[in-house]
FITORTI-866653 format. One record per residue: x, y, z of N, C-alpha, C, O in turn. Coordinates in steps of 0.2 Angstrom, whole numbers, plus 5000, padded with zeros to 4 digits. Each point is the difference from the previous one (the first is absolute). Example, Ala and Ser with C-alpha at 12.3 -4.5 7.8 and 13.67 -1.06 7.14 Angstrom:
506649725039499650065000500450065000500549995003499350064993500450065001499650055003500350065001
END
This chain:
500449945000499650065000500450065000500550015004499450044992500450064999499950045007499450015002501150025000500050045006499850074998500250034995499350005009499850074998499850045006499949975005500150094994499850055006499349995000499650024995500149975011499349995001499650074998500250055002499349944993499650064998499350005003499750054999500149905004499449995003500049995008499549985002501050055001500049995007499450055003499950054998499849925007499450035003499349994996499550025003500649954991499449984996499749945003500349955002499050044997499649945002499749974994499650044996500549905003499749964994499649945002500149975005499450024991499649945001500149964993499850034995500549915006500049964994499549945001500249955003499250064994499549945000500249954995500050014994500149935009500249954995500850005000500349994994500050025012500750005000500449935002500650005001499049954998500349935003500549984995500549975002499450044992500549974995500050044993499650055000500849924996500050034993500150085000500450035003499250004993500150074999499950045006500350055002499249935002499850035006500650005005500250055003500149894998500650005004500650044998500350045004499849964989500650044997499850085002500550045001498949984998499850075002500150015007500350065002499549905002500150015008500750015001500250055004500249914994500750005002500450064997500450035004499449994990500450064997499750065004500450055000499049955002499850065004500350005006500250065003500049895000500449995006500750024999500350045004500049944990500650024999500150084999500550035001499050004997500050075000499850045006499950065001500049905005499950035006499350005003499950035006499649944990499350015003499849955005500349945000499250075004499649955004499549974995499650034997500449905003499649974995499549955004500349955003499150064996499549955003499949954994499850024995500449925007500049944995499449965001499949975006499650034990499449965001499849954995500350004994499449955008499849944996499749945004499950015007499949944990499749955004500549945002499849965004500850044994500549955001500450025006500450054999499649925007500450025006500349945002499849944998500650075007500449945003499549955004500149945001499350095001499549965004499549974995499749955002500250084992499549974996500150024993500150064998499949894997500150014993499350024997499549985003500550054991499550024996499849934996500349955001499150064995499849944996500549994995500049954997500550095001500549994995500549955003500449974996499650035011500549945003500750014998500349954998500050115001500750014999500350025006499750025005501049974995500450015006500150075002500250015006499850044990500250065001499550035005499449995000500950065005499550035005500150075000500650034998498950015005500150075001500650015005500350055000499849915005500550015005500750004997500450045001499749914994500650004996500150064996500650035000498950004997500150064996500250065005500450044998499249965007500150065005500749995003500450065001499949885000500750005002500550024995500550045002499349954992500550024994499950085000500550034998498950005003500050075000500450035005500450054999499649925007500450035006500749994998500550045002499749904995500749994999500350054995500650015000498950014995500250044995500250085002500350044996499449975010500150075003499450035002500050065003499449914996499450045002499749965006500449975004499050044997499649965005499449964997499650034998500549915003499449964997499549985006500249975005499250034993499549995005499549954997499650024996500449925006499549954997499450005003499950005006499550004990499450005003499549954996499950024994499949935008499649954996499450034999499650025004500249994989499450034998499749974994500349984996499050015004499749974995499750064996499550035003500749994992499850064997499450004996499750054997500049895003499349994998499550015005499450004999500850015007499650015006500050075002500550035003499050014996500050085002500250015007500350055002499449905003500250025007500749985001500350045005500049924992500749985001500450074997500550025004499350004991500450064997499950065004500450045002499049975001499850065004500550005006500250055002499849895001500449995006500850014999500350035004499949954990500750014998500150084999500550025003499150014994500150074999499950045007500450055001499249935003500050035007500649995004500250055003500149894996500649995003500650054998500450025003499649984990500550044997499950085003500550035001498949994999499950075001500250015008500250055001499649905003500250015007500749995001500350045004500149924993500749995001500450064996500650015002499250024993500450044996499650075000500250044996499549985009499750075001499650024994500050064998499649894999499650024994500350004994499750024995501049965005500450014994500049934995500149955003499850064991500149954995500250044993499650034998501049965000500350034994499949964994499950034995500149915005500149954994499549945001500049975005499650024991499549945000500249974993499950024995500349915006500149964994499549945000500049965005499550044990499649955000500249954995500050004994500349945009500349954997499749935001500349954998499150055005499749945001499849974993499850034996500449905004499849964993499849935002499449995001501149974999499849935002499549964995499749955001500350084993499649974995500249954995499749974996501050015005500349964995499649935000499949974995499950005011499749934999499350014998499649954998500150115002499350014997500050024993499450004997501150015000500050024993500049944995500449965000499150044996500049954994500250034994499750044997500949945001500350024994499849964994500250024994499449935006499849954995499450014997499949984994499650065009499350004998499750074999500250045004499449974991499750075000499450005005499949965004499950104997499550025006499549955000499849975006499950014988499449965001500149935002499549965001501150024999500249935002500350005007500249955003499950115000500350005007499649995006499450014999500949975006499650005007499950075002500450035002498949984998499850075002500250025007500250055001499649905004500250025007500750015001500250055003500249914993500850015001500250074997500450035003499349994991500250064997499750065004500450055001499149955002499750055004500450015007500150055003500149894999500550005006500650034999500350045004500049954990500650044998499950075000500450045003499049994994499950075000499950035007500350055002499449915003499950025007500750015003500150045004500349914995500650005003500550054998500450025004499649994989500550044997499850084999500450044999498949975001499850074999499650025007500250065002499449915000499650025006500450015006499950055004500749914997500450015005500450075000500150035005500049994989500350074999499550055002500250055003499249944994499550065002499950005007500050065003499949895001499950005007500650035004499950045004500749944994500650035003500050084999500250035005499749994989500050074998499550045004500150055003499349924997499450035004500250025007499850055002500649915002500150015007500750035000500150045006500449964990500650035001500150074997500350045003499349984992500050064997499950065004500350055000499249945005499950065004500650035004500150065002500449895000500650025003500450054996500350055002499749934991500450054996499650064998500350065000499149944999499650064999500050055005500150064999499949915007500050055006500750045000500050065002500549904996500750035000500150044994500550044999499149954996500150034993500649984997500450054997499849895004500649984996500049925000499749975004500750004991500149935000500049974993499950044995500249905005500149964993499649945001500249965005499450024990499749945000500349964993500050034995500249915006500349964995499649944999499949965004499750034990499749944998500449964996500250024994500049925008500449954997499649964995499549975002500750034992499649974994500549954996500649995002499149994992500549974995499850034994499549994997501050055000500050034994499750075001499650015004500650044992499750075000499750024994500050064998499749894999499650014993499349975001499849975004499850054990499449975000500049934996499549974998501150015001500149934996499749945004500050005007499649964990499749945003500649965003500549994997499349985009500649975004499949925000500349975004499350004992500049934998499549965004499949944998499750095007499549965003499550055003500250055003499149934996499550055001500150035007500050065001499949905004500050035007500750035002500050055004500549924994500750035001500050074997500250055003499649954991500050074996499650055004500250065001499249925001499550045004500350035006500050065002500449895002500350025006500550064999500050055003500549934993500650044999499850074996500350055002499249954994499750064997499750045005500150065000499549915004499650035005500450045005499950065002500749915000500550035005500250074997500150045004500149964989500250064997499550055001500150065002499249924997499550055000499950025007499850065001500349905004500050025007500550065002499850055003500849954993500550055001499750074997500150055003499649944991499850064997499450035004500050065000499549905002499550035004500250035007499850055001500649915002500350035006500450074999499950055004500549954991500350064998499650064999500150065002499349934995499650054998499750035007499950065001499949895003499750035007500550025005499850045004500849944995500550025005500450064998500350045005499749984989500450054998499950075003500450035002498949995000499950065003500350005007500050055004500249894999500249995007500849995000500249995005500150024989500749995000500349935001500650005002499049954996500249935000500049984993499650014996501049955003500149974993499849935000500049965005499850014989499849935000500249984993499850034995500649925004500249974994500049925000499949975005500150014989500049924999500749994998500450044997499949905005500749984998500049934999499849965003500650034991500149934998500749985000500450044998499849905004500749984998500049974994499549994996501149995001500149964995499849925001499649995004500949974994499949935001500349995008500650005001499049995004500250005007500249945002499749944999500950065004500349945002499949985007500450015005498949984997499849995006500249935003500349964996499550025010500249945003499649944996500349954999499150064999499649964997500349984993500049954997500250114999500349994994500749965000500149964996500350065009500649965001499849925001500449964997499150035007499849935001499849974993500149944999499550104997499749974994500649984995499949954997500650095003500649984996500549955003500549984997499450005010500449965003500750035002500549964999499550105002500750045001499950045007499550005002501150025000500050055005500350074998500150004994499950055010500250064998500850004998500250034996500149925007500749994999500249974992500550024997499049945001500149974993499450024995499949964996499850095005499450024997500150004992499549984997501050035001500150004993499949944996499949994994500249955010499949944997499349994998499849964996499750085007499349994998499950034993499549984997501050065000499950024993500149944995499850014994500449945008500149944995499249984998499949984995499750025010499349984999499650064997499649994995500650075007499650064997500550064999500250035005500049984989500550054999499950075003500450045001498949974999499850075003500250015007500050055003500149895000500150005008500750045001500150035005500349974990500750035000499950085001500550035002498949994997499950075000499550025006499750055000500349905005499650025006500350045004500650025000499050005005500350055005499849985007499549965001500850055004499949985007499450055003499950054998499849935008499550045003500450075003499650055001501049955000500450065002499950054995500050065002500049934992500050054994499350045001500050064999499549905002499350035001500050045006499750055000500649925005500150045007500350064999499850055003500849954993500450074999499650054996500150065001499549914995499550054996499550035005499950074999499849905005499650025005500350055005499850065001500849935001500450045005500250064996500050065003500249944991500150064996499450044999500150065001499449924997499350035000499950045007499850065000500249905005499850035006500550055003499850055003500849954994500550065002500050054995500350055002499349954993500050054995499550065002499449995001500950075001499650065002499550024995499550035001500649954992499550024995499649944998499850004994500149955010499649944998499350024998499749964996500050095006499350024998500050014992499550004997501150015000500050014993499849934996499850004994500349955010499949934997499349975002499849954997499850095007499449975003499549984994499950034995499849915006499549984995500349964994499649984996501150015004500349964995500149935002500149985005500049984989500249935001500850004998500150014994500349975011500750014999500349935000499749955001501050044997500349944999500750015003500350054999500049895003500750005003500550024994500550035001499349944993500450014994500150084998500550014996499050035006500150074998500350045006500450045000499449945006500150045006500849995002500350055003500049894995500750005002500450054996500550025002499350004992500350044996500050075003500550044999498949985004499950065003500350015006500350065002499749895003500350015006500749975001500350015006499949954990500749975000500149945005500649995001498849985001500149945004500249944996499950004994500449955009500249944997499649945004499750015005500449934992499749945003500649985005500550035001499349925003500449975005500749994998500550015004499649974990500749984997500350054997500649994997499150075003500350064996499850014993500250054997499449905000499750004994499450054999499850025005500049994989499450044999499649974995500050024994499649935008499649964995499550054997499750055003500149944991499550044996499649954996500249994994499349985009499649954996499650034994499949964995500050105005499650034994500550004994499849994995500850035007500550004994500149924997500149994994500049975011500049934998499449984996500149964995499350065007499449984996500150034993499849964995500450105005500050034993500549964995499950004995500649985008500549974996499949934998500149974995499549995010500049934999499349975000499949944998499650105004499349975001499550044996499549974998500650095000499550044997499849974993499450004998501149974998499849974994499549955000499649994996500549975009499549945001499350025004499549984998500650075007499450015004499850074999499550025004500850024992499750074999500450055006500349975004499550094995500350055005499849995007499449985001501050035004499849995007499550055001499549985004500450084993499450045001500350075002500650015002499050044997500150075002499950015008499449975002501050065002499950015007499350045001499950054996499849935009499450045002500150065004499550035002
END
């Protein structure tokens, strides 16, 4: 991890869905920049979520603290309004009403995504469950967290999505969820702008999450071996890259100029100068243009 002077010392962040993947990378990098980070999700040391994966909010919080911030794990079911209300009340009580950064990164939809069938052949209950888990959780969290920002007339909301274009994403309910999250950023930006609070959507490129490493049968130490199965994997990025994009946005005094936009790591690294954990600067959009556009068409115009 690159050593840097903390730019977010004194700031308070909530990373909803910070257990693993992009959420974990964001939480840790906000900690590396000096922030206090509330790490929430359903997977804790005491109880796993229905995904039954080993990562926990306590592990993420410990990494936040080790990086230089303060990690606070709070087990929260973001589909339960009362759980989220209690979480926000705790943050308000412990931080004197302060919340500077809200990251809506709740997902957990991978096992619910049907990549093989069109809408009319899909399991409706499963598809609607995906939407509730991936979209309603974001709405519930913002509903209770935003008043802390509005009261202070400052803050940043980041909605984590997949892709920053209107391009179809390969499966009906997956596409609905990821597109809706972008629209959540647009709608929140419109309502929050008079109160001095920014809201953006943000996508990584090919994210090298824990689950993706397992899929290719590799670890972070030998991850390039996964490119034998899928050459595109050679252009993947770690969750730290996404985290550094969020930290850069949060530290930007002119972030309001970006409010309402759908952003990407492959553009932001050029503007803010951050690198991935290994010092590289992955640019999945450039890789797509060179190697995939002829077969699949343009990636799409940014929204």
